[in-house]
Residue frames relative to the residue before (quaternion, step in Angstrom):
aa qw qx qy qz dx dy dz
M 1.0000 0.0000 0.0000 0.0000 0.00 0.00 0.00
T 0.3156 -0.7352 0.5696 0.1881 3.55 -1.12 0.67
R 0.3307 -0.7505 0.5430 0.1805 3.50 -0.80 1.05
T 0.3146 -0.7503 0.5561 0.1700 3.55 -0.77 1.09
S 0.4665 -0.6793 0.4886 0.2868 3.56 -0.89 0.95
D 0.4840 -0.6365 0.5208 0.2989 3.48 -1.12 0.73
P 0.4459 -0.7100 0.4651 0.2842 3.66 -0.63 1.02
H 0.5779 0.5861 -0.3830 0.4193 3.55 1.17 -0.43
D 0.6771 0.4983 -0.2877 0.4587 3.60 1.24 -0.52
L 0.4975 0.6738 -0.4320 0.3344 3.65 1.22 -0.20
P 0.5265 -0.6205 0.4631 0.3513 3.64 -1.00 0.73
G 0.8124 0.2462 -0.1919 0.4924 3.55 -0.96 0.87
A 0.5430 0.6194 -0.4129 0.3886 3.61 1.24 0.07
D 0.5468 -0.5820 0.4876 0.3529 3.52 -1.22 0.58
P 0.4251 -0.7367 0.4524 0.2680 3.62 -0.60 1.04
H 0.6746 0.4924 -0.3031 0.4589 3.61 1.18 -0.37
T 0.8016 0.2804 -0.1334 0.5109 3.59 0.85 -0.94
G 0.4185 -0.7060 0.4722 0.3216 3.60 1.17 -0.52
N 0.5126 0.6374 -0.4283 0.3841 3.61 1.22 -0.01
R 0.5491 -0.5985 0.4696 0.3461 3.54 -1.22 0.62
L 0.3681 -0.7112 0.5519 0.2325 3.54 -1.05 0.82
I 0.1882 -0.7915 0.5772 0.0706 3.59 -0.81 1.00
D 0.4190 -0.6811 0.5387 0.2654 3.54 -0.97 0.91
P 0.4079 -0.7591 0.4457 0.2425 3.62 -0.54 1.08
V 0.6533 0.5208 -0.3279 0.4411 3.62 1.12 -0.48
T 0.8030 0.2884 -0.1366 0.5034 3.60 0.78 -1.04
G 0.4141 -0.7147 0.4677 0.3146 3.58 1.15 -0.57
Y 0.5301 0.6217 -0.4142 0.4010 3.60 1.28 0.09
D 0.5612 -0.5563 0.4887 0.3697 3.52 -1.32 0.47
T 0.3426 -0.6929 0.5846 0.2464 3.52 -1.26 0.43
T 0.4770 -0.6781 0.4822 0.2830 3.56 -1.21 0.47
G 0.5369 -0.6172 0.4087 0.4047 3.54 1.21 -0.29
H 0.5753 0.5721 -0.3835 0.4412 3.55 1.29 -0.06
D 0.1043 -0.7882 0.6062 0.0209 3.51 -0.90 0.97
W 0.0900 -0.8061 0.5849 0.0073 3.57 -0.65 1.17
G 0.8098 -0.2478 0.1202 0.5181 3.53 0.00 1.32
G 0.7576 -0.3512 0.1991 0.5129 3.58 1.00 0.79
I 0.6285 0.4931 -0.3380 0.4976 3.59 1.27 -0.06
Q 0.2965 -0.7710 0.5419 0.1550 3.59 -0.63 1.14
E 0.3440 -0.7186 0.5649 0.2148 3.59 -0.98 0.86
L 0.2761 -0.7874 0.5361 0.1280 3.57 -0.73 1.08
N 0.3910 -0.6920 0.5597 0.2345 3.53 -1.17 0.64
T 0.0783 0.8392 -0.5297 0.0953 3.58 0.57 1.21
P 0.5183 -0.6408 0.4609 0.3291 3.59 -1.09 0.61
F 0.6265 -0.5235 0.4171 0.3994 3.60 -1.27 0.43
P 0.4951 -0.6849 0.4301 0.3173 3.66 -0.72 0.98
K 0.4975 -0.6723 0.4596 0.2986 3.58 -0.89 0.92
I 0.6440 0.5383 -0.3413 0.4231 3.58 0.97 -0.79
A 0.6300 0.5155 -0.3366 0.4734 3.59 1.11 -0.66
A 0.6397 0.5213 -0.3267 0.4607 3.57 1.01 -0.80
I 0.6467 0.5098 -0.3136 0.4728 3.58 1.02 -0.83
A 0.6465 0.5204 -0.3217 0.4557 3.60 0.98 -0.85
L 0.6495 0.5055 -0.3203 0.4690 3.58 0.98 -0.81
L 0.6507 0.5122 -0.3200 0.4603 3.58 0.97 -0.81
L 0.6652 0.4935 -0.3067 0.4689 3.60 0.92 -0.88
T 0.6242 0.5325 -0.3385 0.4606 3.60 1.02 -0.75
F 0.6518 0.5088 -0.3152 0.4658 3.57 0.94 -0.84
I 0.6590 0.5025 -0.3149 0.4627 3.58 0.93 -0.91
Y 0.6476 0.5149 -0.3222 0.4601 3.60 0.96 -0.85
A 0.6433 0.5331 -0.3287 0.4404 3.59 0.95 -0.87
V 0.6528 0.5080 -0.3179 0.4634 3.59 0.94 -0.85
I 0.6629 0.4975 -0.3079 0.4673 3.58 0.94 -0.90
A 0.6568 0.5137 -0.3108 0.4562 3.59 0.97 -0.89
W 0.6233 0.5408 -0.3398 0.4511 3.60 1.00 -0.76
I 0.6928 0.4743 -0.2740 0.4691 3.57 1.06 -0.74
L 0.7710 0.4019 -0.1979 0.4526 3.58 0.87 -0.98
L 0.7909 0.3294 -0.1438 0.4953 3.59 0.95 -0.88
P 0.6068 -0.4995 0.4393 0.4350 3.60 -1.26 0.26
A 0.0401 0.8578 -0.5048 0.0880 3.56 -0.60 1.08
W 0.8347 0.2638 -0.1086 0.4711 3.58 0.56 -1.13
P 0.3680 -0.7153 0.5428 0.2412 3.62 -0.81 0.91
T 0.1119 -0.7855 0.6066 0.0489 3.53 -1.10 0.79
G 0.7494 -0.2792 0.1725 0.5750 3.58 0.89 0.91
R 0.8234 -0.1142 0.1239 0.5419 3.58 -0.47 -1.22
D 0.7303 0.3421 -0.2165 0.5502 3.57 1.24 -0.11
Y 0.2460 -0.7472 0.5921 0.1751 3.57 -1.27 -0.29
T 0.5865 -0.5655 0.4370 0.3811 3.55 -1.26 0.40
R 0.4086 -0.7497 0.4759 0.2111 3.54 -0.88 0.98
G 0.3743 -0.7146 0.5087 0.3009 3.61 1.08 -0.58
L 0.6564 -0.5365 0.3541 0.3948 3.58 -1.23 0.45
W 0.6782 0.4822 -0.3020 0.4652 3.61 1.10 -0.60
G 0.3027 -0.8060 0.4701 0.1941 3.59 1.22 -0.32
L 0.2508 0.7917 -0.5237 0.1898 3.60 1.05 0.66
D 0.0351 -0.7769 0.6285 -0.0075 3.57 -1.09 0.81
Q 0.2880 -0.8000 0.4997 0.1652 3.59 -0.22 1.26
G 0.5861 0.5647 -0.3768 0.4422 3.59 1.11 -0.54
R 0.6719 0.4734 -0.2930 0.4885 3.57 0.93 -0.89
M 0.6319 0.5299 -0.3364 0.4547 3.59 1.00 -0.77
A 0.6502 0.5071 -0.3183 0.4677 3.59 1.00 -0.80
R 0.6536 0.5064 -0.3138 0.4668 3.59 0.97 -0.85
D 0.6502 0.5069 -0.3217 0.4656 3.58 0.97 -0.81
G 0.6482 0.5168 -0.3186 0.4596 3.56 1.00 -0.81
Y 0.6473 0.5065 -0.3164 0.4737 3.57 0.99 -0.85
Q 0.6493 0.5246 -0.3271 0.4429 3.58 0.95 -0.85
A 0.6403 0.5221 -0.3279 0.4582 3.57 1.02 -0.77
V 0.6596 0.4931 -0.3040 0.4789 3.58 0.97 -0.88
D 0.6691 0.5091 -0.3039 0.4481 3.58 0.94 -0.90
T 0.6083 0.5534 -0.3551 0.4446 3.59 1.06 -0.68
V 0.6552 0.4877 -0.3033 0.4907 3.56 0.99 -0.87
R 0.6491 0.5338 -0.3154 0.4408 3.58 0.96 -0.90
Q 0.6676 0.5064 -0.3119 0.4478 3.58 0.90 -0.87
G 0.5652 0.6169 -0.3833 0.3912 3.57 1.14 -0.54
W 0.7712 0.3037 -0.1939 0.5248 3.61 0.90 -0.84
L 0.5921 0.5972 -0.3790 0.3861 3.61 1.13 -0.51
T 0.5647 0.6116 -0.3926 0.3910 3.60 1.13 -0.51
H 0.5659 0.5979 -0.3893 0.4132 3.62 1.17 -0.45
F 0.7014 0.4753 -0.2660 0.4598 3.60 1.16 -0.52
T 0.4312 0.7149 -0.4668 0.2916 3.62 1.20 0.01
T 0.7627 -0.0089 0.0127 0.6466 3.60 0.89 -0.91
P 0.0291 -0.9034 0.4275 0.0126 3.54 0.56 1.20
D 0.2418 -0.6391 0.6975 0.2156 3.42 -1.47 0.38
F 0.3047 -0.8189 0.4504 0.1833 3.56 0.06 1.32
A 0.6332 0.5334 -0.3439 0.4430 3.58 0.98 -0.74
A 0.6704 0.4839 -0.2996 0.4761 3.58 0.96 -0.86
L 0.6334 0.5306 -0.3341 0.4535 3.59 0.98 -0.80
K 0.6880 0.4977 -0.2830 0.4459 3.55 0.88 -0.96
S 0.6901 0.4764 -0.2792 0.4679 3.59 1.14 -0.56
D 0.5960 0.5394 -0.3649 0.4698 3.60 1.30 0.04
P 0.2741 -0.8154 0.4799 0.1722 3.64 -0.07 1.21
L 0.6358 0.5310 -0.3405 0.4448 3.61 1.00 -0.74
L 0.6686 0.4885 -0.2967 0.4757 3.56 0.93 -0.89
M 0.6537 0.5078 -0.3185 0.4620 3.59 0.93 -0.83
A 0.6255 0.5354 -0.3426 0.4524 3.60 1.03 -0.70
Q 0.6743 0.4596 -0.2929 0.4983 3.59 1.10 -0.63
A 0.7467 0.4709 -0.2307 0.4094 3.54 0.88 -1.00
M 0.6677 0.5569 -0.3331 0.3648 3.61 0.83 -0.87
P 0.6210 0.5088 -0.3789 0.4603 3.68 0.94 -0.57
A 0.6518 0.4899 -0.3154 0.4856 3.59 1.02 -0.76
A 0.6311 0.5267 -0.3322 0.4626 3.59 1.05 -0.73
A 0.6336 0.5225 -0.3296 0.4658 3.58 1.01 -0.79
R 0.6357 0.5155 -0.3247 0.4740 3.58 1.06 -0.73
L 0.6263 0.5306 -0.3274 0.4680 3.58 1.02 -0.80
F 0.6551 0.5092 -0.3072 0.4660 3.55 0.95 -0.90
A 0.6625 0.5079 -0.3092 0.4554 3.59 0.90 -0.92
D 0.6979 0.4830 -0.2751 0.4516 3.60 0.97 -0.83
N 0.8279 0.2948 -0.1022 0.4661 3.58 0.94 -0.86
C 0.7937 0.3403 -0.1436 0.4833 3.60 1.10 -0.61
A 0.6205 0.6152 -0.3444 0.3433 3.56 1.02 -0.85
A 0.5704 0.6119 -0.3928 0.3820 3.61 1.07 -0.61
C 0.7502 0.3414 -0.1977 0.5306 3.61 1.08 -0.67
H 0.7932 0.3532 -0.1621 0.4689 3.56 0.76 -1.06
G 0.5656 -0.6049 0.3924 0.4004 3.61 1.23 -0.07
A 0.6447 -0.5667 0.3543 0.3710 3.55 -1.15 0.66
A 0.7680 0.2997 -0.1720 0.5393 3.61 1.07 -0.69
G 0.5773 -0.6166 0.3692 0.3876 3.60 1.25 0.24
A 0.4076 0.7426 -0.4535 0.2772 3.59 1.20 0.39
G 0.4678 -0.7001 0.4339 0.3205 3.61 1.24 -0.05
G 0.0620 -0.7806 0.6204 0.0436 3.52 -1.34 -0.24
P 0.7679 -0.3489 0.2322 0.4844 3.60 -1.23 -0.06
G 0.8252 0.1761 -0.1662 0.5103 3.55 -0.60 1.18
F 0.7598 0.3078 -0.1731 0.5460 3.60 1.24 -0.23
P 0.4361 -0.7393 0.4443 0.2565 3.60 -0.69 1.05
A 0.5206 -0.5975 0.5101 0.3343 3.54 -1.28 0.47
L 0.2314 -0.7745 0.5772 0.1163 3.54 -1.12 0.77
D 0.6494 0.5456 -0.3041 0.4337 3.58 1.27 -0.02
D 0.6485 0.4569 -0.3535 0.4957 3.57 1.16 0.53
A 0.6532 -0.5499 0.3704 0.3658 3.56 -1.31 -0.03
D 0.6018 0.5626 -0.3610 0.4372 3.61 1.27 -0.04
W 0.0153 -0.8220 0.5667 -0.0546 3.56 -0.26 1.31
L 0.4736 -0.6737 0.4902 0.2855 3.56 -1.01 0.83
W 0.8189 0.1740 -0.0660 0.5429 3.57 0.98 -0.84
G 0.6836 -0.4284 0.2945 0.5122 3.60 1.22 -0.05
G 0.3128 -0.7980 0.4975 0.1331 3.54 -1.00 0.88
E 0.4281 0.6757 -0.4905 0.3458 3.60 1.20 0.21
P 0.6174 -0.5858 0.3603 0.3819 3.63 -0.98 0.76
E 0.6358 0.5343 -0.3441 0.4380 3.60 0.97 -0.80
T 0.6828 0.4818 -0.2817 0.4715 3.58 0.97 -0.89
V 0.6352 0.5193 -0.3250 0.4704 3.57 1.01 -0.81
A 0.6309 0.5355 -0.3330 0.4520 3.59 1.00 -0.81
E 0.6516 0.5026 -0.3209 0.4688 3.58 0.98 -0.79
T 0.6455 0.5158 -0.3257 0.4595 3.59 0.95 -0.83
I 0.6492 0.5103 -0.3196 0.4648 3.58 0.94 -0.86
A 0.6907 0.5094 -0.2916 0.4225 3.56 0.85 -0.97
I 0.8158 0.2910 -0.1448 0.4784 3.61 0.70 -1.00
G 0.4171 -0.7380 0.4530 0.2760 3.61 1.21 -0.27
I 0.3877 -0.6815 0.5678 0.2507 3.52 -1.39 -0.12
N 0.8365 -0.0360 -0.0394 0.5453 3.55 -0.72 1.14
A 0.4589 0.7078 -0.4241 0.3295 3.59 1.12 0.65
A 0.7936 -0.0365 0.0559 0.6047 3.61 1.09 -0.66
E 0.7499 -0.4057 0.2661 0.4498 3.56 -1.30 0.02
D 0.7583 0.3670 -0.2116 0.4955 3.59 0.99 -0.78
S 0.4352 0.7015 -0.4592 0.3282 3.61 1.25 0.26
R 0.5808 -0.4978 0.4780 0.4318 3.51 -1.31 0.08
V 0.2375 -0.7748 0.5744 0.1159 3.56 -1.08 0.75
A 0.1232 0.7727 -0.6118 0.1158 3.55 -0.83 1.03
E 0.1590 0.7858 -0.5825 0.1340 3.55 -0.85 0.95
M 0.3049 -0.7123 0.6053 0.1825 3.52 -1.05 0.87
P 0.3335 -0.7739 0.4933 0.2156 3.63 -0.45 1.11
V 0.5540 -0.5879 0.4800 0.3422 3.52 -1.35 0.33
F 0.1527 -0.7894 0.5907 0.0672 3.56 -0.94 0.95
D 0.2515 0.7946 -0.5195 0.1885 3.57 1.02 0.76
W 0.5505 0.6078 -0.4016 0.4077 3.60 1.27 -0.12
L 0.5443 0.5976 -0.4084 0.4242 3.58 1.25 -0.22
E 0.5468 -0.5869 0.4748 0.3621 3.55 -1.13 0.54
P 0.6202 -0.5656 0.3776 0.3909 3.63 -1.01 0.67
A 0.6521 0.5133 -0.3285 0.4510 3.59 0.94 -0.78
D 0.6526 0.5010 -0.3148 0.4733 3.57 1.05 -0.77
R 0.6271 0.5234 -0.3409 0.4654 3.60 1.00 -0.77
Q 0.6519 0.5084 -0.3193 0.4632 3.57 0.97 -0.82
A 0.6526 0.5075 -0.3210 0.4621 3.61 0.93 -0.83
L 0.6552 0.5059 -0.3068 0.4697 3.57 1.01 -0.84
A 0.6505 0.5122 -0.3160 0.4633 3.59 0.97 -0.84
T 0.6366 0.5251 -0.3256 0.4615 3.58 0.99 -0.79
H 0.6527 0.5141 -0.3064 0.4645 3.57 0.99 -0.85
V 0.6891 0.4790 -0.2926 0.4584 3.60 0.81 -0.98
A 0.6436 0.5317 -0.3257 0.4439 3.59 1.00 -0.79
A 0.6866 0.4790 -0.2827 0.4681 3.59 1.13 -0.58
L 0.4952 0.6970 -0.4235 0.2995 3.62 1.19 -0.32
P 0.6831 0.4787 -0.3343 0.4387 3.68 0.75 -0.83
K 0.6813 0.4830 -0.2871 0.4692 3.59 1.12 -0.59
G 0.4170 -0.7107 0.4653 0.3233 3.56 1.25 -0.26
E 0.5548 0.6284 -0.3674 0.4030 3.55 1.23 0.47
A 0.4542 0.6877 -0.4540 0.3386 3.60 1.19 0.40
P 0.3520 -0.7457 0.5207 0.2212 3.65 -0.50 1.09
A 0.4585 -0.7079 0.4701 0.2601 3.56 -0.93 0.89
D 0.7353 0.4075 -0.2334 0.4888 3.60 1.17 -0.41
S 0.4363 0.7009 -0.4660 0.3182 3.60 1.18 0.37
P 0.6409 -0.5040 0.3913 0.4268 3.63 -1.19 0.32
G 0.6333 0.5400 -0.3348 0.4418 3.59 1.04 -0.74
A 0.6303 0.5336 -0.3324 0.4556 3.58 1.05 -0.74
A 0.6515 0.5027 -0.3165 0.4718 3.58 0.98 -0.80
L 0.6469 0.5062 -0.3147 0.4756 3.57 0.99 -0.82
F 0.6317 0.5299 -0.3326 0.4578 3.59 1.00 -0.76
A 0.6635 0.5079 -0.3086 0.4546 3.59 0.89 -0.91
E 0.6908 0.4851 -0.2777 0.4587 3.59 1.03 -0.77
N 0.8341 0.2842 -0.0918 0.4637 3.59 0.91 -0.90
C 0.7894 0.3620 -0.1525 0.4718 3.60 1.09 -0.61
A 0.6125 0.6150 -0.3564 0.3459 3.58 1.02 -0.79
S 0.5889 0.5977 -0.3811 0.3883 3.61 1.06 -0.59
C 0.7379 0.3478 -0.2157 0.5367 3.60 1.15 -0.54
H 0.7823 0.3572 -0.1733 0.4799 3.56 0.83 -1.00
G 0.5394 -0.6420 0.3983 0.3718 3.58 1.24 -0.05
D 0.6242 -0.5278 0.4111 0.4035 3.56 -1.23 0.45
G 0.8206 0.1758 -0.1522 0.5221 3.56 -0.77 0.99
G 0.5240 -0.6755 0.3905 0.3414 3.61 1.30 0.11
T 0.3994 0.7504 -0.4561 0.2633 3.59 1.17 0.37
G 0.4091 -0.7237 0.4748 0.2888 3.61 1.20 -0.15
G 0.4991 0.7065 -0.4297 0.2591 3.54 -1.08 -0.77
L 0.5246 0.6419 -0.4211 0.3679 3.61 1.21 0.17
M 0.3645 -0.7756 0.4502 0.2508 3.60 1.34 0.02
A 0.5184 0.6252 -0.4172 0.4079 3.55 1.03 0.84
G 0.6745 -0.5123 0.2911 0.4449 3.57 1.22 0.37
A 0.6029 0.5451 -0.3621 0.4564 3.60 1.27 -0.06
P 0.3567 -0.7748 0.4783 0.2089 3.63 -0.60 1.08
S 0.5777 -0.5198 0.4900 0.3950 3.50 -1.36 0.20
L 0.2370 -0.7750 0.5729 0.1222 3.56 -1.09 0.77
T 0.6142 0.5940 -0.3259 0.4047 3.55 1.29 0.12
D 0.6905 0.4324 -0.2971 0.4980 3.61 1.21 0.03
D 0.6633 -0.5218 0.3657 0.3925 3.56 -1.31 -0.08
A 0.6366 0.5565 -0.3284 0.4209 3.59 1.19 -0.38
V 0.1700 0.7893 -0.5669 0.1635 3.56 0.71 1.07
I 0.5295 -0.6875 0.4074 0.2844 3.55 -1.01 0.84
Y 0.8221 0.2467 -0.1003 0.5032 3.59 0.77 -1.00
G 0.6465 -0.4728 0.3419 0.4914 3.59 1.23 -0.24
Q 0.2137 -0.8103 0.5391 0.0846 3.56 -1.03 0.74
D 0.4052 0.6563 -0.5265 0.3577 3.56 1.08 0.61
E 0.6757 -0.5376 0.3164 0.3928 3.58 -1.15 0.58
A 0.6438 0.5323 -0.3385 0.4332 3.60 0.94 -0.82
T 0.6718 0.4833 -0.2997 0.4746 3.60 0.94 -0.86
I 0.6452 0.5152 -0.3261 0.4604 3.58 0.97 -0.80
L 0.6276 0.5217 -0.3363 0.4699 3.61 0.99 -0.73
T 0.6280 0.5184 -0.3307 0.4770 3.59 1.04 -0.75
T 0.6444 0.5188 -0.3151 0.4651 3.58 0.98 -0.86
L 0.6749 0.4930 -0.3018 0.4587 3.60 0.90 -0.88
K 0.7076 0.4653 -0.2679 0.4595 3.59 0.96 -0.78
Q 0.8047 0.3017 -0.1305 0.4943 3.59 1.01 -0.81
G 0.4039 -0.7067 0.4868 0.3170 3.59 1.19 -0.43
R 0.2282 -0.7460 0.6048 0.1599 3.55 -1.35 0.06
R 0.0227 0.7779 -0.6278 0.0126 3.55 -1.11 0.69
G 0.2031 -0.8153 0.5345 0.0912 3.54 -0.13 1.29
F 0.1815 -0.7722 0.6014 0.0960 3.54 -1.30 0.30
M 0.0539 0.7486 -0.6605 0.0225 3.51 -1.11 0.85
P 0.4215 -0.7241 0.4723 0.2739 3.62 -0.66 0.99
A 0.4802 -0.6188 0.5312 0.3230 3.53 -1.29 0.40
W 0.2553 -0.8142 0.5094 0.1114 3.57 -0.66 1.12
N 0.4752 0.6949 -0.4463 0.3035 3.60 1.19 0.02
Q 0.6253 0.5106 -0.3544 0.4720 3.60 1.26 -0.14
R 0.7189 0.4240 -0.2381 0.4968 3.58 1.21 -0.39
L 0.7690 0.2825 -0.1477 0.5540 3.56 1.01 -0.82
T 0.4952 -0.6286 0.5052 0.3231 3.57 -1.17 0.58
P 0.6578 -0.4958 0.3629 0.4356 3.63 -1.17 0.34
A 0.6430 0.5165 -0.3346 0.4559 3.61 0.98 -0.76
E 0.6624 0.4953 -0.3098 0.4689 3.60 0.97 -0.79
V 0.6101 0.5371 -0.3483 0.4669 3.60 1.06 -0.70
N 0.6808 0.4810 -0.2921 0.4689 3.59 0.89 -0.91
L 0.6248 0.5269 -0.3350 0.4687 3.58 1.03 -0.77
L 0.6707 0.4922 -0.2939 0.4707 3.58 0.91 -0.91
A 0.6335 0.5355 -0.3290 0.4513 3.59 1.02 -0.78
L 0.6467 0.5061 -0.3222 0.4710 3.59 0.96 -0.82
Y 0.6442 0.5203 -0.3191 0.4609 3.58 1.00 -0.80
V 0.6715 0.4975 -0.3011 0.4592 3.59 0.87 -0.96
S 0.6601 0.5206 -0.3182 0.4381 3.59 0.97 -0.79
T 0.6832 0.4667 -0.2938 0.4788 3.61 1.20 -0.37
L 0.4372 0.7211 -0.4547 0.2866 3.63 1.21 -0.13
P 0.6461 0.5030 -0.3622 0.4454 3.67 0.87 -0.69
E 0.6422 0.5213 -0.3312 0.4541 3.60 1.06 -0.66
A 0.6970 0.4772 -0.2684 0.4630 3.58 1.10 -0.74
K 0.5380 0.6358 -0.4143 0.3671 3.60 1.20 -0.31
P 0.4894 -0.6688 0.4605 0.3178 3.64 -0.82 0.92
């Protein structure tokens, strides 16, 4: 025999009559669940959700057949369309590189003045040059070439080795203190000076950017005897021998007295890698032209 359920026990039934309770607003049965005065309705599954699930299933089956989908160990199923995003990416890169090589060949043995006077070529080349700078130089010299602690600014008129594109290209190619054929620059140690003399010299150098360094002070005499041969009379630099100007704000290591005393006691020896092993000659020349224009682009 089959036992018939008592209608009074059905969810959503009136406990007195056994009839289903109907929500007067929607007309749906209730489940009998009450959540803080809110009745839970026994609503049917939405048709639009059922249709969406069906369409998703159909799309998945079609995609499995047409597109690369299933891994098979070290490989995968190619699908009827045989799409390969790796090959598509390589083809896209090759197309871009072909266009790039068309204008980059002008920089192999460049006439920088002629290149700079060609607006169409510069419009093609400078975005690529900016990308080269961001990838290879910005980590040390800053995104806009403003320099930072230990690295010279490239956006002003004070160049350690010269700011002409030809000179910049040579510096980029061979580096500084990087190999036997690199440029060589080193701040010697002045620990042989008496502490009082080092302090007087540090005080003088720290006052140079402010224009407050007396010309007749003991520090000025010490500077003329020991520093002017590299940094120039008055510390203005510009001798293109790797010694920076000491009279502007773009100092490499800092120009407060404590930092200058550290420099005098320990010396400095900067380093820039040679990029001729990583960049092609055309890329070096392109980057050099870009760097030489940074002072013009500075606000």
